[in-house]
Structures are given as structure tokens and as C-alpha cells.
N, C-alpha and C positions, 0 to 999 in steps of 0.2 A: 713310429711310421704308420700306427693306425691312427693316432689322430691326425696325423696330416692327410691320410685318405678321407676321412671323414670331414674336416673343415673344407679339402678340396670338392668333395663331391658338392658338399650343402653350397660353397660358392657356385659353383657349375649351374646346381639348380635354381638358386637366384638370378643368375646372370640370364638362365634360358627361361625363367619366367617373366623374367620382366623384360627381356630381348625379342624372345619370339611373337611378342602381342604384335609389336611394332614390325617387324618383317611381317606376319599372315595377315594382320587387321587389313592393310592399304590391300593387300594381293584380293582377297574377299569382297572387299567395297568396290575396289576398280573393277572387279566382274560382274557388280550386279546392275541390271538396265537401269536406268533412268526412266521411270513410268512416271507418266505426268497426268494426273485429275484432271478429263475436259469435261464432263458429265454428272452430275448428282441428283436426284432427287430420294424420295422417301424410299422407293420400289428398285431403283435401278443406281448402280457406282459403273461409270465408263474410265478406263484407262486407257492411256496412249504409252507406245514403246517407242521413243523417239532416238533410242541407239539402232533400233532396226529399220530406221527408215532405209531406202535405197529411192534415188533419182532415175528412173524408168526412161525417162525421156523429156524433154522439155516440158514441162507443165504438169508431169503426170508422176507421182509418186505411190510406192510400195510401202504401206503401213501395215503393222500388227495394233489392235485393240483387243481391250477383253472387257466383256460386256459381263459384270456380276449383278445377279438377282437377289434380292430380299427374300423373293417366294418363289421354291420352287415353278420351274416350266416343264411344259411337256412335249416330247421331239414327237413327229410322225410316229414312231414304231411304241410310242405309250411309255417311253422312260422319261423319266425324271431328271433336268439337269438344273445348276444354279450360277454355270459362267460358260461363256462363250466368247472363246479366245477366235478373231477372226483375222485373216488378211487381206486388203483389198488395195485396188489400184485407187488412187485418189486424185480427181483433178480439181479446183478452186474456185475458179469463176469461171460461172459458179458452178458448186458444190455438185461432183457428179463421182460416181466410184463402181466400181466392179467388184462383186466379192469372190477372190480366186480359192478361198480355203477355209472352212470352217469346221471348229473341232468344240464338241459340248463337253463340260464335267458335271458330276454330280459332288456334293458336297463332302469336303477333305480332299478336293484335286482328282477322283478316281474318274475316269476316262471312261464316257457313255459312248460315243460315239466321234471318228473321224472321219468325215468326208474326204478328206485328201484333197491334193492339187488340182485344177481343173488345168486339161491340156493346154501348154500355151498355143497350138492351132486355134481351139476353141476359145480360147481367149479374145483373139482377134475380132472373133465374130459373135461378141458377146455387146449389150446395150450397155451404156452408159446410164447407169440408175439415177434419177434425182430423186433424193429423201424428201418426204413431206414435208411441205412446211408443219411447225408447230409440235413438232415426235421428236421423243431423246434423239433417235438417227441425226434428224435434221442437226438439233442444237450440237449434239458429240461432234458431228463431222465439221461442223461450222467453227467449230473451238482445236481441232486439228490442223485445218486449215491456217486459224488465225497463229502457229505453232508453224508451219511448215514456211508460210510469207511473210512472217515476221519483218517489218524492215523499220525499225525505228531507230534514231542517234544512237550509237554507241552499243548496238542488239545487232546480230545478224542474225540469219535464219539459221535452223538446225543446218548443222553440216550433213552433207549426205555422202554415205558409202556411195564411190562410184566403183563402176564395174570394172575388174582390173583390164587393163589393155598389155595385151600380150606383144612383147618385143621380140623381132626376131634378135639371136644373136649374130655381132658382129663380125665379120668373116677375117682370120686373120688375112694377113697381108701376104699374097703366093712369093714364094722362096724364086729366086731366079737362078736359072740352071748356069755354070760356069760355063765360059764362054770356049767354044773347040778351036782348036787350030788347025 
């Protein structure tokens, strides 16, 4: 009986070691957002989160980008940061944007400052900024727009997460009262 239990436990352990990665790895891999590099130079790398794109209205996209600096930058509060994660609304012809959230991080992703989301009522009154020609921002958002609007044969633009539409539940048919005599 003891040998049977040891063999059984060994087989169970072997099956678990072989089968669990097949089950767990696809779940973990599927959970990671597909970030794409849209700009790189000696001081800056910009990546774009294609999984978080939302079509706000025709021609206006909500995007998230991460700006990783080789050398630390300084905030207005005199704190160093090496990463800026930004949510912006983007229009692509010509490139224009509204920055609606900025979060900065120090080395090892330590939060330095989160500005929070600009109130939607204020967003409506914000000016659409045009990135300055020849800057990393212009180059990065040109690449983002290329990804958003790509229309080559056999290649569709990245799918946008649609805002869920609320559907009213169907009413049950009314029951007829029995006819009275």
C-alpha cells in the first residue's frame, strides 16, 4: 500500500508539473497587454498599449503611452522620475491630442506623482494640442496614428473596445385575463 501511494503521488506530481504550465501560461500570456514600441532614441523609448485603445467618437481615440527616459527628469516639485505614463485622446489627421491623465514613476516603478484624470466637463473645453514638428512627441504620436489607422490589404486597424450599449430587458408578454361570463 505504501509503495502504491508513493508511485501515485509521484505520478500526480509529474502530471501536475507537465500539465499546469500548459494551463497557466496561456492565461498569464493572454493577460499581458500588447505594448508596441512607437519611438526610440538614445534618451527615450515610447511604447503604446494597443489593448487599451478605445474609440471615443469617430476619429478620436483614447490611448495610453509609456515614456521611458534613460536619464531622470525632474517634476515641478523637484522629484526625479524616469517613466511617464500618459492617457490622451488622439486625432490623426493632422495629429492632435488632449492629455487627460499623467502619472510619473521613479526607478523600479515607484510612484512619484499621479495627476489624476481631468474632469470630463473640463476635457470638452481643452484645446487640441499639435505636437511640435521634429520632436519625439510628434514622431511617437505619428506612429501611434499609423497603428490606429493602418489600412493595408489583409491588415485591419487595431480593434477598438466599444463602449458597452445598455439594452433594456425584453418585456414578458402580458397574460390575458380569463373572460368573465
